[in-house]
C-alpha positions as CSV (number, residue, x, y, z in Angstrom):
1,M,-0.4,-7.5,-8.2
2,S,-1.1,-5.8,-11.6
3,G,-1.9,-2.3,-10.8
4,A,-3.1,-3.2,-7.3
5,P,-2.7,-0.6,-4.5
6,L,-0.5,-1.2,-1.6
7,L,-3.4,-0.1,0.6
8,P,-7.1,-0.9,0.3
9,E,-9.4,1.2,-1.9
10,G,-10.5,4.5,-0.3
11,R,-7.1,5.2,1.2
12,R,-4.2,7.2,-0.2
13,A,-2.0,4.6,-1.7
14,L,1.0,4.1,-4.0
15,R,-0.3,2.4,-7.1
16,L,1.9,0.4,-9.3
17,G,0.3,1.0,-12.7
18,R,0.3,-1.5,-15.5
19,A,1.9,1.0,-17.9
20,I,4.9,1.5,-15.6
21,K,7.5,-1.2,-16.0
22,V,8.2,-2.0,-12.3
23,T,8.1,-5.8,-12.5
24,R,11.1,-6.2,-10.3
25,L,9.5,-3.9,-7.6
26,R,6.2,-5.7,-7.9
27,A,7.9,-9.1,-7.5
28,W,9.8,-7.8,-4.4
29,V,6.7,-6.5,-2.8
30,E,4.9,-9.8,-3.4
31,A,7.9,-11.8,-2.1
32,V,8.0,-9.6,1.1
33,Q,4.3,-9.9,1.7
34,A,4.5,-13.7,1.3
35,R,7.3,-14.2,3.9
36,P,6.1,-16.1,7.0
37,A,7.9,-13.6,9.3
38,V,6.1,-10.7,7.7
39,R,2.7,-12.5,7.8
40,A,3.2,-13.4,11.4
41,I,3.5,-9.8,12.5
42,Q,1.0,-8.4,10.0
43,N,-1.8,-6.3,11.6
44,P,-5.2,-5.3,10.1
45,V,-5.1,-2.3,7.8
46,E,-7.0,-0.2,10.4
47,F,-4.2,-0.6,12.8
48,Y,-1.8,1.3,10.5
49,V,-4.5,3.8,9.3
50,E,-5.2,4.9,12.8
51,R,-1.6,5.4,13.7
52,F,-0.5,7.2,10.5
53,A,-3.6,9.3,10.0
54,K,-2.1,12.1,12.0
55,F,0.7,12.5,9.5
56,V,-1.5,12.8,6.5
57,K,-2.9,16.2,5.5
58,P,-6.5,16.2,4.4
59,A,-6.9,16.3,0.6
60,T,-8.0,19.7,-0.7
61,T,-10.4,20.2,-3.6
62,A,-9.5,22.5,-6.5
63,A,-11.5,25.7,-6.6
């Protein structure tokens, strides 16, 4: 998961950078994502994007 986003490219995402030592957090995320129970109820990314889009403010550009 080295530096991989928790959401696909083009989405606002928490990135776990290589420079940051979060190996235990990375390992936990990978372990959770690999669990059969989690995989069984996993939905496509668009499912979550559609439902949470209303909570995200549009990004503004600097003037």
